[in-house]
N, C-alpha and C positions, 0 to 999 in steps of 0.2 A: 304790170310788172313783167319784165322779160326774164325768162328762165333759159339759161344756157345748158343745154344737155349735150355732154360729150361722153362718148363711150370710150372706156379705157380697156385696153386689152391686158389681161393679166397672164402672167406666165405661170403655168402650173408645173411644179417640179414633180419629178418622179417620186412616188411614194417610197419611203424607206421601209423595207420589209426586214423584220427581225426574225431570228431563229425562234421557233416555238419552244425548242428544248435546248437551251444553251449548255455548254459543257459544265459539269458540276465544279464548284469551287473546291480547292483542296481542303480536305477535312483533317484538322490537326488535333482532334480529340485523342486519337491513339498516341500521337507524339507527346501530348500533355501527360497522359497516364504514364508513359514510359519515362518521361522526364522526372515526374514525381517519384517513381520507384527508384530511379538512379540517384536522385537527390537524397532520398531516405537511406539508401544503402551506403552511399559515401559519407553521409553525416553520421550514421551509426558507427562506421569504421573509425572516423576521426574522433568521435566522442569516446570510444573504447580506448583509443591510443592515448588520448590526453588524460583521461581518468580524473580530471579536476572538475568539480562541480561549478566553479566560478566561470569557466569558459563556455559552459553549456549554452547560455543565451547568446554569447558572441558568435559561436559557431553556427547556431541556428540562423541568426541574422545574416551571416556570411553566405550560408546556403541559399537563403531566400533571395538575397541580392544577386547572387550568381545565376540562379534560375531565372530571375526576371530579365537579366541582361542576356542570357543565352536564348531566351524565348524570342527576342527581337531579331535573331539571326535566322538564316535559312536552314542551318543545321544545328539546332539547339542541343541535341544529344552528343554531338561531337565537341561542341565548344564548352559545355557545362563543366566537365571534370577539370579542365585547366583553369577556368575562372574560379571554381570553388577552391582549388588548391591555393591560388594566389590570394583570394580573400580570406581563407582560413589562416594562412601564414601571417597576414597582416593582423588579423584578430588575435592570434596567439601572441604575437610580438607586443601588441598593445596591452594584453593581459599581463605579460611578464613585466613590462615597464610600470604598469600600475601597481603590481605587487611589490616591485622594487621601491617605488616612491612611498608606498604604505609602510614598508619595513623601515626605510630611513627615517620617515616621520615619527614612527614609534620610538626609534632609538633616540631621536632628538628630544622627544617629549619625556622619555625616561631619564635622560641625562640632565634635564633642567631642574 
């Protein structure tokens, strides 16, 4: 049996050297705490202004949605108040529409 032996030269690439201590990733825990405090403060203000228990859950949901959306941006503390105002306005408008429909339905049922 005949064996062909050919030597192949391999190219050795320079070894990639990585930094032993890379720069630390940005730590957002402080921003998260500040965002939660801002959310709580604005939510309390809005709940005190409305004074209606029926909109409590709607406003809380709006605050949570606004915080989640704001957190996806680079400046969540700057974006959150505007998002919350917009979502709170929509939530209050829906609550007013629902109360209006409920009242009209009650009138219709009483008239029948």
